[in-house]
N, CA, C and O atoms as a Tripos MOL2 file, in Angstrom:
@<TRIPOS>MOLECULE
protein
  280   279    70     0     0
PROTEIN
NO_CHARGES

@<TRIPOS>ATOM
      1 N         -37.9780   87.1360  119.0530 N.3       1 UNK1
      2 CA        -37.0810   86.1910  119.6940 C.3       1 UNK1
      3 C         -37.7900   85.5400  120.8820 C.2       1 UNK1
      4 O         -38.4510   86.2150  121.6720 O.2       1 UNK1
      5 N         -37.6460   84.2530  120.9920 N.am      2 UNK2
      6 CA        -38.2570   83.4960  122.0710 C.3       2 UNK2
      7 C         -37.2380   83.3820  123.2010 C.2       2 UNK2
      8 O         -36.0710   83.0730  122.9630 O.2       2 UNK2
      9 N         -37.6830   83.6320  124.4240 N.am      3 UNK3
     10 CA        -36.7760   83.5420  125.5650 C.3       3 UNK3
     11 C         -37.1670   82.3820  126.4570 C.2       3 UNK3
     12 O         -38.3360   82.0060  126.5290 O.2       3 UNK3
     13 N         -36.1880   81.8230  127.1300 N.am      4 UNK4
     14 CA        -36.4160   80.7760  128.1210 C.3       4 UNK4
     15 C         -37.1760   79.5650  127.5790 C.2       4 UNK4
     16 O         -38.1210   79.0900  128.2090 O.2       4 UNK4
     17 N         -36.7650   79.0720  126.4180 N.am      5 UNK5
     18 CA        -37.3760   77.8520  125.8950 C.3       5 UNK5
     19 C         -36.9620   76.6780  126.7550 C.2       5 UNK5
     20 O         -35.8170   76.5830  127.1950 O.2       5 UNK5
     21 N         -37.9120   75.7830  126.9890 N.am      6 UNK6
     22 CA        -37.6490   74.6180  127.8290 C.3       6 UNK6
     23 C         -37.9610   73.3450  127.0600 C.2       6 UNK6
     24 O         -38.7100   73.3610  126.0830 O.2       6 UNK6
     25 N         -37.3790   72.2500  127.5110 N.am      7 UNK7
     26 CA        -37.6310   70.9470  126.9110 C.3       7 UNK7
     27 C         -39.1380   70.6980  126.8540 C.2       7 UNK7
     28 O         -39.8500   70.8700  127.8430 O.2       7 UNK7
     29 N         -39.6060   70.2920  125.6740 N.am      8 UNK8
     30 CA        -41.0170   69.9980  125.4900 C.3       8 UNK8
     31 C         -41.8350   71.1490  124.9350 C.2       8 UNK8
     32 O         -42.9670   70.9370  124.5020 O.2       8 UNK8
     33 N         -41.2900   72.3790  124.9350 N.am      9 UNK9
     34 CA        -42.0180   73.5120  124.3620 C.3       9 UNK9
     35 C         -42.2370   73.2900  122.8690 C.2       9 UNK9
     36 O         -41.3590   72.7700  122.1800 O.2       9 UNK9
     37 N         -43.4050   73.6840  122.3700 N.am     10 UNK10
     38 CA        -43.7020   73.6010  120.9420 C.3      10 UNK10
     39 C         -43.2710   74.9020  120.2820 C.2      10 UNK10
     40 O         -43.6170   75.9890  120.7430 O.2      10 UNK10
     41 N         -42.5090   74.7780  119.1940 N.am     11 UNK11
     42 CA        -41.9860   75.9420  118.4760 C.3      11 UNK11
     43 C         -42.1830   75.7670  116.9760 C.2      11 UNK11
     44 O         -42.4700   74.6690  116.4980 O.2      11 UNK11
     45 N         -42.0260   76.8600  116.2440 N.am     12 UNK12
     46 CA        -42.1010   76.8350  114.7840 C.3      12 UNK12
     47 C         -40.8910   77.5690  114.2280 C.2      12 UNK12
     48 O         -40.3380   78.4550  114.8790 O.2      12 UNK12
     49 N         -40.4830   77.1930  113.0140 N.am     13 UNK13
     50 CA        -39.3700   77.8510  112.3400 C.3      13 UNK13
     51 C         -39.5950   77.7510  110.8390 C.2      13 UNK13
     52 O         -40.3560   76.9060  110.3660 O.2      13 UNK13
     53 N         -38.9290   78.6160  110.1040 N.am     14 UNK14
     54 CA        -39.0660   78.6540  108.6540 C.3      14 UNK14
     55 C         -38.0640   77.7260  107.9840 C.2      14 UNK14
     56 O         -36.8940   77.6780  108.3640 O.2      14 UNK14
     57 N         -38.5350   76.9940  106.9870 N.am     15 UNK15
     58 CA        -37.6800   76.1680  106.1390 C.3      15 UNK15
     59 C         -37.9490   76.5590  104.6890 C.2      15 UNK15
     60 O         -38.8130   77.3930  104.4190 O.2      15 UNK15
     61 N         -37.2210   75.9660  103.7700 N.am     16 UNK16
     62 CA        -37.4540   76.2630  102.3540 C.3      16 UNK16
     63 C         -38.8330   75.7860  101.9040 C.2      16 UNK16
     64 O         -39.3440   76.2630  100.8910 O.2      16 UNK16
     65 N         -39.4410   74.8600  102.6310 N.am     17 UNK17
     66 CA        -40.7730   74.3610  102.3040 C.3      17 UNK17
     67 C         -41.8760   75.1270  103.0410 C.2      17 UNK17
     68 O         -43.0540   74.8220  102.8550 O.2      17 UNK17
     69 N         -41.5300   76.0950  103.8580 N.am     18 UNK18
     70 CA        -42.4990   76.8420  104.6470 C.3      18 UNK18
     71 C         -42.2800   76.6100  106.1270 C.2      18 UNK18
     72 O         -41.2360   76.1080  106.5420 O.2      18 UNK18
     73 N         -43.2750   76.9800  106.9200 N.am     19 UNK19
     74 CA        -43.1440   76.8580  108.3700 C.3      19 UNK19
     75 C         -43.2400   75.4060  108.8210 C.2      19 UNK19
     76 O         -44.0860   74.6480  108.3480 O.2      19 UNK19
     77 N         -42.3660   75.0370  109.7370 N.am     20 UNK20
     78 CA        -42.3450   73.7020  110.3260 C.3      20 UNK20
     79 C         -42.4870   73.8520  111.8280 C.2      20 UNK20
     80 O         -42.0050   74.8250  112.4080 O.2      20 UNK20
     81 N         -43.1460   72.8950  112.4580 N.am     21 UNK21
     82 CA        -43.2860   72.9170  113.9070 C.3      21 UNK21
     83 C         -42.6100   71.7030  114.5180 C.2      21 UNK21
     84 O         -42.3760   70.6970  113.8480 O.2      21 UNK21
     85 N         -42.3060   71.8160  115.7870 N.am     22 UNK22
     86 CA        -41.6860   70.7100  116.4990 C.3      22 UNK22
     87 C         -41.5630   71.0290  117.9710 C.2      22 UNK22
     88 O         -42.1360   72.0020  118.4630 O.2      22 UNK22
     89 N         -40.8130   70.2030  118.6630 N.am     23 UNK23
     90 CA        -40.6340   70.3660  120.1010 C.3      23 UNK23
     91 C         -39.1630   70.5780  120.4360 C.2      23 UNK23
     92 O         -38.2710   70.0430  119.7780 O.2      23 UNK23
     93 N         -38.9370   71.3710  121.4730 N.am     24 UNK24
     94 CA        -37.5880   71.6090  121.9690 C.3      24 UNK24
     95 C         -37.0990   70.3380  122.6620 C.2      24 UNK24
     96 O         -37.7760   69.7810  123.5250 O.2      24 UNK24
     97 N         -35.9120   69.8960  122.2640 N.am     25 UNK25
     98 CA        -35.2650   68.7450  122.9020 C.3      25 UNK25
     99 C         -34.3680   69.2320  124.0400 C.2      25 UNK25
    100 O         -34.4280   68.7210  125.1580 O.2      25 UNK25
    101 N         -33.5270   70.2410  123.7310 N.am     26 UNK26
    102 CA        -32.6570   70.8060  124.7620 C.3      26 UNK26
    103 C         -31.9810   72.0710  124.2590 C.2      26 UNK26
    104 O         -32.0050   72.3850  123.0690 O.2      26 UNK26
    105 N         -31.3780   72.7870  125.2000 N.am     27 UNK27
    106 CA        -30.5590   73.9550  124.8910 C.3      27 UNK27
    107 C         -29.1200   73.4720  124.8440 C.2      27 UNK27
    108 O         -28.6160   72.9350  125.8290 O.2      27 UNK27
    109 N         -28.4550   73.6560  123.7170 N.am     28 UNK28
    110 CA        -27.0830   73.1890  123.5160 C.3      28 UNK28
    111 C         -26.1220   74.3380  123.7700 C.2      28 UNK28
    112 O         -26.2300   75.3880  123.1370 O.2      28 UNK28
    113 N         -25.1720   74.1480  124.6970 N.am     29 UNK29
    114 CA        -24.2200   75.2120  125.0270 C.3      29 UNK29
    115 C         -22.7720   74.8100  124.7750 C.2      29 UNK29
    116 O         -21.8510   75.4740  125.2500 O.2      29 UNK29
    117 N         -22.5680   73.7270  124.0280 N.am     30 UNK30
    118 CA        -21.2170   73.3110  123.6570 C.3      30 UNK30
    119 C         -21.2710   72.7520  122.2370 C.2      30 UNK30
    120 O         -22.3280   72.2990  121.7960 O.2      30 UNK30
    121 N         -20.1500   72.7760  121.5140 N.am     31 UNK31
    122 CA        -20.1510   72.2570  120.1450 C.3      31 UNK31
    123 C         -20.5630   70.7880  120.0960 C.2      31 UNK31
    124 O         -20.2410   70.0130  120.9970 O.2      31 UNK31
    125 N         -21.2760   70.4150  119.0420 N.am     32 UNK32
    126 CA        -21.7120   69.0350  118.8400 C.3      32 UNK32
    127 C         -21.9500   68.8220  117.3480 C.2      32 UNK32
    128 O         -21.7290   69.7250  116.5420 O.2      32 UNK32
    129 N         -22.3970   67.6350  116.9910 N.am     33 UNK33
    130 CA        -22.7490   67.3270  115.6060 C.3      33 UNK33
    131 C         -24.1450   66.7380  115.5760 C.2      33 UNK33
    132 O         -24.5310   65.9800  116.4660 O.2      33 UNK33
    133 N         -24.9040   67.0930  114.5400 N.am     34 UNK34
    134 CA        -26.2080   66.4860  114.2780 C.3      34 UNK34
    135 C         -26.1780   66.0180  112.8360 C.2      34 UNK34
    136 O         -26.0520   66.8270  111.9170 O.2      34 UNK34
    137 N         -26.2940   64.7160  112.6360 N.am     35 UNK35
    138 CA        -26.2480   64.1090  111.3040 C.3      35 UNK35
    139 C         -25.0590   64.6080  110.4870 C.2      35 UNK35
    140 O         -25.1970   64.9300  109.3060 O.2      35 UNK35
    141 N         -23.8880   64.6700  111.1240 N.am     36 UNK36
    142 CA        -22.6670   65.0590  110.4430 C.3      36 UNK36
    143 C         -22.4480   66.5560  110.3050 C.2      36 UNK36
    144 O         -21.4010   66.9750  109.8110 O.2      36 UNK36
    145 N         -23.4040   67.3730  110.7260 N.am     37 UNK37
    146 CA        -23.2790   68.8300  110.6350 C.3      37 UNK37
    147 C         -22.7870   69.3860  111.9650 C.2      37 UNK37
    148 O         -23.2770   69.0190  113.0320 O.2      37 UNK37
    149 N         -21.8050   70.2800  111.8740 N.am     38 UNK38
    150 CA        -21.2620   70.9180  113.0750 C.3      38 UNK38
    151 C         -22.2760   71.9060  113.6460 C.2      38 UNK38
    152 O         -22.8600   72.7040  112.9120 O.2      38 UNK38
    153 N         -22.4780   71.8470  114.9420 N.am     39 UNK39
    154 CA        -23.3040   72.8160  115.6530 C.3      39 UNK39
    155 C         -22.3430   73.6090  116.5290 C.2      39 UNK39
    156 O         -21.7820   73.0750  117.4870 O.2      39 UNK39
    157 N         -22.1560   74.8790  116.2000 N.am     40 UNK40
    158 CA        -21.1770   75.7040  116.9040 C.3      40 UNK40
    159 C         -21.8430   76.4490  118.0540 C.2      40 UNK40
    160 O         -21.9060   77.6790  118.0570 O.2      40 UNK40
    161 N         -22.3320   75.7030  119.0150 N.am     41 UNK41
    162 CA        -22.9900   76.2860  120.1770 C.3      41 UNK41
    163 C         -21.9740   76.5900  121.2680 C.2      41 UNK41
    164 O         -20.9300   75.9460  121.3640 O.2      41 UNK41
    165 N         -22.2980   77.5800  122.0850 N.am     42 UNK42
    166 CA        -21.4760   77.9180  123.2430 C.3      42 UNK42
    167 C         -22.3940   78.5280  124.2970 C.2      42 UNK42
    168 O         -23.5700   78.7810  124.0350 O.2      42 UNK42
    169 N         -21.8470   78.7640  125.4940 N.am     43 UNK43
    170 CA        -22.6560   79.3960  126.5330 C.3      43 UNK43
    171 C         -23.0770   80.7970  126.1010 C.2      43 UNK43
    172 O         -24.1830   81.2330  126.4190 O.2      43 UNK43
    173 N         -22.2120   81.5030  125.3830 N.am     44 UNK44
    174 CA        -22.5240   82.8560  124.9260 C.3      44 UNK44
    175 C         -23.4900   82.8520  123.7410 C.2      44 UNK44
    176 O         -24.2650   83.7930  123.5700 O.2      44 UNK44
    177 N         -23.4470   81.8050  122.9300 N.am     45 UNK45
    178 CA        -24.3060   81.6850  121.7490 C.3      45 UNK45
    179 C         -24.9210   80.2890  121.6950 C.2      45 UNK45
    180 O         -24.5100   79.4560  120.8880 O.2      45 UNK45
    181 N         -25.9070   80.0360  122.5580 N.am     46 UNK46
    182 CA        -26.5080   78.6990  122.5890 C.3      46 UNK46
    183 C         -27.3450   78.4190  121.3470 C.2      46 UNK46
    184 O         -27.8080   79.3380  120.6720 O.2      46 UNK46
    185 N         -27.5270   77.1620  121.0660 N.am     47 UNK47
    186 CA        -28.4090   76.7080  119.9970 C.3      47 UNK47
    187 C         -29.5170   75.8880  120.6630 C.2      47 UNK47
    188 O         -29.3080   75.2890  121.7180 O.2      47 UNK47
    189 N         -30.6850   75.8680  120.0420 N.am     48 UNK48
    190 CA        -31.7940   75.0790  120.5460 C.3      48 UNK48
    191 C         -31.9360   73.8580  119.6460 C.2      48 UNK48
    192 O         -32.0990   73.9900  118.4330 O.2      48 UNK48
    193 N         -31.8750   72.6720  120.2410 N.am     49 UNK49
    194 CA        -32.0550   71.4350  119.4850 C.3      49 UNK49
    195 C         -33.5560   71.1380  119.4660 C.2      49 UNK49
    196 O         -34.1980   71.0440  120.5120 O.2      49 UNK49
    197 N         -34.0960   70.9940  118.2620 N.am     50 UNK50
    198 CA        -35.5320   70.7420  118.0890 C.3      50 UNK50
    199 C         -35.7420   69.4560  117.3090 C.2      50 UNK50
    200 O         -34.8570   69.0070  116.5790 O.2      50 UNK50
    201 N         -36.9250   68.8650  117.4700 N.am     51 UNK51
    202 CA        -37.3080   67.6800  116.7200 C.3      51 UNK51
    203 C         -38.5690   68.0210  115.9470 C.2      51 UNK51
    204 O         -39.5670   68.4390  116.5340 O.2      51 UNK51
    205 N         -38.5290   67.8420  114.6280 N.am     52 UNK52
    206 CA        -39.6550   68.1500  113.7610 C.3      52 UNK52
    207 C         -40.8450   67.2460  114.0490 C.2      52 UNK52
    208 O         -40.6880   66.0330  114.1900 O.2      52 UNK52
    209 N         -42.0330   67.8320  114.1350 N.am     53 UNK53
    210 CA        -43.2570   67.0580  114.3430 C.3      53 UNK53
    211 C         -43.5730   66.1990  113.1310 C.2      53 UNK53
    212 O         -44.1430   65.1160  113.2610 O.2      53 UNK53
    213 N         -43.1970   66.6870  111.9370 N.am     54 UNK54
    214 CA        -43.4940   65.9830  110.6890 C.3      54 UNK54
    215 C         -42.5650   64.8110  110.4330 C.2      54 UNK54
    216 O         -43.0100   63.6830  110.2170 O.2      54 UNK54
    217 N         -41.2710   65.0880  110.4590 N.am     55 UNK55
    218 CA        -40.2960   64.0730  110.0440 C.3      55 UNK55
    219 C         -39.5840   63.3810  111.2060 C.2      55 UNK55
    220 O         -39.0210   62.3000  111.0320 O.2      55 UNK55
    221 N         -39.6050   63.9900  112.3770 N.am     56 UNK56
    222 CA        -38.8660   63.4380  113.5060 C.3      56 UNK56
    223 C         -37.3930   63.7770  113.4660 C.2      56 UNK56
    224 O         -36.6420   63.3780  114.3550 O.2      56 UNK56
    225 N         -36.9610   64.5190  112.4350 N.am     57 UNK57
    226 CA        -35.5520   64.8920  112.2970 C.3      57 UNK57
    227 C         -35.1760   65.9340  113.3420 C.2      57 UNK57
    228 O         -35.9930   66.7770  113.7150 O.2      57 UNK57
    229 N         -33.9380   65.8700  113.8090 N.am     58 UNK58
    230 CA        -33.4320   66.8360  114.7730 C.3      58 UNK58
    231 C         -32.6120   67.8900  114.0450 C.2      58 UNK58
    232 O         -31.9520   67.6080  113.0460 O.2      58 UNK58
    233 N         -32.6690   69.1060  114.5660 N.am     59 UNK59
    234 CA        -31.9250   70.2210  113.9860 C.3      59 UNK59
    235 C         -31.5940   71.2060  115.0930 C.2      59 UNK59
    236 O         -32.2190   71.1990  116.1540 O.2      59 UNK59
    237 N         -30.6020   72.0560  114.8350 N.am     60 UNK60
    238 CA        -30.2090   73.1000  115.7850 C.3      60 UNK60
    239 C         -30.5510   74.4540  115.1860 C.2      60 UNK60
    240 O         -30.3140   74.6950  114.0030 O.2      60 UNK60
    241 N         -31.1050   75.3280  115.9990 N.am     61 UNK61
    242 CA        -31.4780   76.6730  115.5600 C.3      61 UNK61
    243 C         -31.0790   77.6910  116.6110 C.2      61 UNK61
    244 O         -31.0350   77.3870  117.8040 O.2      61 UNK61
    245 N         -30.7850   78.9110  116.1540 N.am     62 UNK62
    246 CA        -30.5930   80.0330  117.0730 C.3      62 UNK62
    247 C         -31.9410   80.3140  117.7290 C.2      62 UNK62
    248 O         -32.9730   80.1710  117.0730 O.2      62 UNK62
    249 N         -31.9650   80.7050  118.9900 N.am     63 UNK63
    250 CA        -33.2450   81.0260  119.6350 C.3      63 UNK63
    251 C         -34.0550   82.0700  118.8590 C.2      63 UNK63
    252 O         -35.2840   82.0120  118.8430 O.2      63 UNK63
    253 N         -33.3770   83.0160  118.2210 N.am     64 UNK64
    254 CA        -34.0840   84.0680  117.4870 C.3      64 UNK64
    255 C         -34.8040   83.5490  116.2380 C.2      64 UNK64
    256 O         -35.6620   84.2410  115.6890 O.2      64 UNK64
    257 N         -34.4640   82.3500  115.7890 N.am     65 UNK65
    258 CA        -35.1050   81.7650  114.5980 C.3      65 UNK65
    259 C         -36.3690   80.9940  114.9330 C.2      65 UNK65
    260 O         -37.0610   80.5180  114.0330 O.2      65 UNK65
    261 N         -36.6810   80.8650  116.2210 N.am     66 UNK66
    262 CA        -37.8210   80.0670  116.6570 C.3      66 UNK66
    263 C         -38.9480   80.9450  117.1590 C.2      66 UNK66
    264 O         -38.7220   81.9900  117.7700 O.2      66 UNK66
    265 N         -40.1850   80.4960  116.8850 N.am     67 UNK67
    266 CA        -41.3740   81.1690  117.4090 C.3      67 UNK67
    267 C         -42.1080   80.1620  118.2930 C.2      67 UNK67
    268 O         -42.3160   79.0110  117.9110 O.2      67 UNK67
    269 N         -42.4900   80.6210  119.4740 N.am     68 UNK68
    270 CA        -43.2200   79.7310  120.3740 C.3      68 UNK68
    271 C         -44.6550   79.5630  119.8840 C.2      68 UNK68
    272 O         -45.3200   80.5320  119.5180 O.2      68 UNK68
    273 N         -45.1190   78.3150  119.8840 N.am     69 UNK69
    274 CA        -46.4910   77.9960  119.4660 C.3      69 UNK69
    275 C         -47.2460   77.4940  120.6890 C.2      69 UNK69
    276 O         -46.6500   76.9820  121.6370 O.2      69 UNK69
    277 N         -48.5600   77.6490  120.6540 N.am     70 UNK70
    278 CA        -49.3430   77.1440  121.7900 C.3      70 UNK70
    279 C         -49.9450   75.7970  121.4820 C.2      70 UNK70
    280 O         -50.6360   75.2230  122.3240 O.2      70 UNK70
@<TRIPOS>BOND
     1     1     2 1
     2     2     3 1
     3     3     4 2
     4     3     5 am
     5     5     6 1
     6     6     7 1
     7     7     8 2
     8     7     9 am
     9     9    10 1
    10    10    11 1
    11    11    12 2
    12    11    13 am
    13    13    14 1
    14    14    15 1
    15    15    16 2
    16    15    17 am
    17    17    18 1
    18    18    19 1
    19    19    20 2
    20    19    21 am
    21    21    22 1
    22    22    23 1
    23    23    24 2
    24    23    25 am
    25    25    26 1
    26    26    27 1
    27    27    28 2
    28    27    29 am
    29    29    30 1
    30    30    31 1
    31    31    32 2
    32    31    33 am
    33    33    34 1
    34    34    35 1
    35    35    36 2
    36    35    37 am
    37    37    38 1
    38    38    39 1
    39    39    40 2
    40    39    41 am
    41    41    42 1
    42    42    43 1
    43    43    44 2
    44    43    45 am
    45    45    46 1
    46    46    47 1
    47    47    48 2
    48    47    49 am
    49    49    50 1
    50    50    51 1
    51    51    52 2
    52    51    53 am
    53    53    54 1
    54    54    55 1
    55    55    56 2
    56    55    57 am
    57    57    58 1
    58    58    59 1
    59    59    60 2
    60    59    61 am
    61    61    62 1
    62    62    63 1
    63    63    64 2
    64    63    65 am
    65    65    66 1
    66    66    67 1
    67    67    68 2
    68    67    69 am
    69    69    70 1
    70    70    71 1
    71    71    72 2
    72    71    73 am
    73    73    74 1
    74    74    75 1
    75    75    76 2
    76    75    77 am
    77    77    78 1
    78    78    79 1
    79    79    80 2
    80    79    81 am
    81    81    82 1
    82    82    83 1
    83    83    84 2
    84    83    85 am
    85    85    86 1
    86    86    87 1
    87    87    88 2
    88    87    89 am
    89    89    90 1
    90    90    91 1
    91    91    92 2
    92    91    93 am
    93    93    94 1
    94    94    95 1
    95    95    96 2
    96    95    97 am
    97    97    98 1
    98    98    99 1
    99    99   100 2
   100    99   101 am
   101   101   102 1
   102   102   103 1
   103   103   104 2
   104   103   105 am
   105   105   106 1
   106   106   107 1
   107   107   108 2
   108   107   109 am
   109   109   110 1
   110   110   111 1
   111   111   112 2
   112   111   113 am
   113   113   114 1
   114   114   115 1
   115   115   116 2
   116   115   117 am
   117   117   118 1
   118   118   119 1
   119   119   120 2
   120   119   121 am
   121   121   122 1
   122   122   123 1
   123   123   124 2
   124   123   125 am
   125   125   126 1
   126   126   127 1
   127   127   128 2
   128   127   129 am
   129   129   130 1
   130   130   131 1
   131   131   132 2
   132   131   133 am
   133   133   134 1
   134   134   135 1
   135   135   136 2
   136   135   137 am
   137   137   138 1
   138   138   139 1
   139   139   140 2
   140   139   141 am
   141   141   142 1
   142   142   143 1
   143   143   144 2
   144   143   145 am
   145   145   146 1
   146   146   147 1
   147   147   148 2
   148   147   149 am
   149   149   150 1
   150   150   151 1
   151   151   152 2
   152   151   153 am
   153   153   154 1
   154   154   155 1
   155   155   156 2
   156   155   157 am
   157   157   158 1
   158   158   159 1
   159   159   160 2
   160   159   161 am
   161   161   162 1
   162   162   163 1
   163   163   164 2
   164   163   165 am
   165   165   166 1
   166   166   167 1
   167   167   168 2
   168   167   169 am
   169   169   170 1
   170   170   171 1
   171   171   172 2
   172   171   173 am
   173   173   174 1
   174   174   175 1
   175   175   176 2
   176   175   177 am
   177   177   178 1
   178   178   179 1
   179   179   180 2
   180   179   181 am
   181   181   182 1
   182   182   183 1
   183   183   184 2
   184   183   185 am
   185   185   186 1
   186   186   187 1
   187   187   188 2
   188   187   189 am
   189   189   190 1
   190   190   191 1
   191   191   192 2
   192   191   193 am
   193   193   194 1
   194   194   195 1
   195   195   196 2
   196   195   197 am
   197   197   198 1
   198   198   199 1
   199   199   200 2
   200   199   201 am
   201   201   202 1
   202   202   203 1
   203   203   204 2
   204   203   205 am
   205   205   206 1
   206   206   207 1
   207   207   208 2
   208   207   209 am
   209   209   210 1
   210   210   211 1
   211   211   212 2
   212   211   213 am
   213   213   214 1
   214   214   215 1
   215   215   216 2
   216   215   217 am
   217   217   218 1
   218   218   219 1
   219   219   220 2
   220   219   221 am
   221   221   222 1
   222   222   223 1
   223   223   224 2
   224   223   225 am
   225   225   226 1
   226   226   227 1
   227   227   228 2
   228   227   229 am
   229   229   230 1
   230   230   231 1
   231   231   232 2
   232   231   233 am
   233   233   234 1
   234   234   235 1
   235   235   236 2
   236   235   237 am
   237   237   238 1
   238   238   239 1
   239   239   240 2
   240   239   241 am
   241   241   242 1
   242   242   243 1
   243   243   244 2
   244   243   245 am
   245   245   246 1
   246   246   247 1
   247   247   248 2
   248   247   249 am
   249   249   250 1
   250   250   251 1
   251   251   252 2
   252   251   253 am
   253   253   254 1
   254   254   255 1
   255   255   256 2
   256   255   257 am
   257   257   258 1
   258   258   259 1
   259   259   260 2
   260   259   261 am
   261   261   262 1
   262   262   263 1
   263   263   264 2
   264   263   265 am
   265   265   266 1
   266   266   267 1
   267   267   268 2
   268   267   269 am
   269   269   270 1
   270   270   271 1
   271   271   272 2
   272   271   273 am
   273   273   274 1
   274   274   275 1
   275   275   276 2
   276   275   277 am
   277   277   278 1
   278   278   279 1
   279   279   280 2
@<TRIPOS>SUBSTRUCTURE
     1 UNK1         2 RESIDUE 1 A UNK
     2 UNK2         6 RESIDUE 1 A UNK
     3 UNK3        10 RESIDUE 1 A UNK
     4 UNK4        14 RESIDUE 1 A UNK
     5 UNK5        18 RESIDUE 1 A UNK
     6 UNK6        22 RESIDUE 1 A UNK
     7 UNK7        26 RESIDUE 1 A UNK
     8 UNK8        30 RESIDUE 1 A UNK
     9 UNK9        34 RESIDUE 1 A UNK
    10 UNK10       38 RESIDUE 1 A UNK
    11 UNK11       42 RESIDUE 1 A UNK
    12 UNK12       46 RESIDUE 1 A UNK
    13 UNK13       50 RESIDUE 1 A UNK
    14 UNK14       54 RESIDUE 1 A UNK
    15 UNK15       58 RESIDUE 1 A UNK
    16 UNK16       62 RESIDUE 1 A UNK
    17 UNK17       66 RESIDUE 1 A UNK
    18 UNK18       70 RESIDUE 1 A UNK
    19 UNK19       74 RESIDUE 1 A UNK
    20 UNK20       78 RESIDUE 1 A UNK
    21 UNK21       82 RESIDUE 1 A UNK
    22 UNK22       86 RESIDUE 1 A UNK
    23 UNK23       90 RESIDUE 1 A UNK
    24 UNK24       94 RESIDUE 1 A UNK
    25 UNK25       98 RESIDUE 1 A UNK
    26 UNK26      102 RESIDUE 1 A UNK
    27 UNK27      106 RESIDUE 1 A UNK
    28 UNK28      110 RESIDUE 1 A UNK
    29 UNK29      114 RESIDUE 1 A UNK
    30 UNK30      118 RESIDUE 1 A UNK
    31 UNK31      122 RESIDUE 1 A UNK
    32 UNK32      126 RESIDUE 1 A UNK
    33 UNK33      130 RESIDUE 1 A UNK
    34 UNK34      134 RESIDUE 1 A UNK
    35 UNK35      138 RESIDUE 1 A UNK
    36 UNK36      142 RESIDUE 1 A UNK
    37 UNK37      146 RESIDUE 1 A UNK
    38 UNK38      150 RESIDUE 1 A UNK
    39 UNK39      154 RESIDUE 1 A UNK
    40 UNK40      158 RESIDUE 1 A UNK
    41 UNK41      162 RESIDUE 1 A UNK
    42 UNK42      166 RESIDUE 1 A UNK
    43 UNK43      170 RESIDUE 1 A UNK
    44 UNK44      174 RESIDUE 1 A UNK
    45 UNK45      178 RESIDUE 1 A UNK
    46 UNK46      182 RESIDUE 1 A UNK
    47 UNK47      186 RESIDUE 1 A UNK
    48 UNK48      190 RESIDUE 1 A UNK
    49 UNK49      194 RESIDUE 1 A UNK
    50 UNK50      198 RESIDUE 1 A UNK
    51 UNK51      202 RESIDUE 1 A UNK
    52 UNK52      206 RESIDUE 1 A UNK
    53 UNK53      210 RESIDUE 1 A UNK
    54 UNK54      214 RESIDUE 1 A UNK
    55 UNK55      218 RESIDUE 1 A UNK
    56 UNK56      222 RESIDUE 1 A UNK
    57 UNK57      226 RESIDUE 1 A UNK
    58 UNK58      230 RESIDUE 1 A UNK
    59 UNK59      234 RESIDUE 1 A UNK
    60 UNK60      238 RESIDUE 1 A UNK
    61 UNK61      242 RESIDUE 1 A UNK
    62 UNK62      246 RESIDUE 1 A UNK
    63 UNK63      250 RESIDUE 1 A UNK
    64 UNK64      254 RESIDUE 1 A UNK
    65 UNK65      258 RESIDUE 1 A UNK
    66 UNK66      262 RESIDUE 1 A UNK
    67 UNK67      266 RESIDUE 1 A UNK
    68 UNK68      270 RESIDUE 1 A UNK
    69 UNK69      274 RESIDUE 1 A UNK
    70 UNK70      278 RESIDUE 1 A UNK
């Protein structure tokens, strides 16, 4: 689990196509939508909004699903 992720940090996560990398956009602590999908974030269960380096697409992930890259 990655702790204290900040805007601009480079991270990696697993997708059905393999590992993808991108940058942290922000820590989401309230419900929102990304491309029509509900993001059920809260202060107790935050989500990390990331932007894929490959596609530029934004997605929300639990902090435990992300690995910090250098």
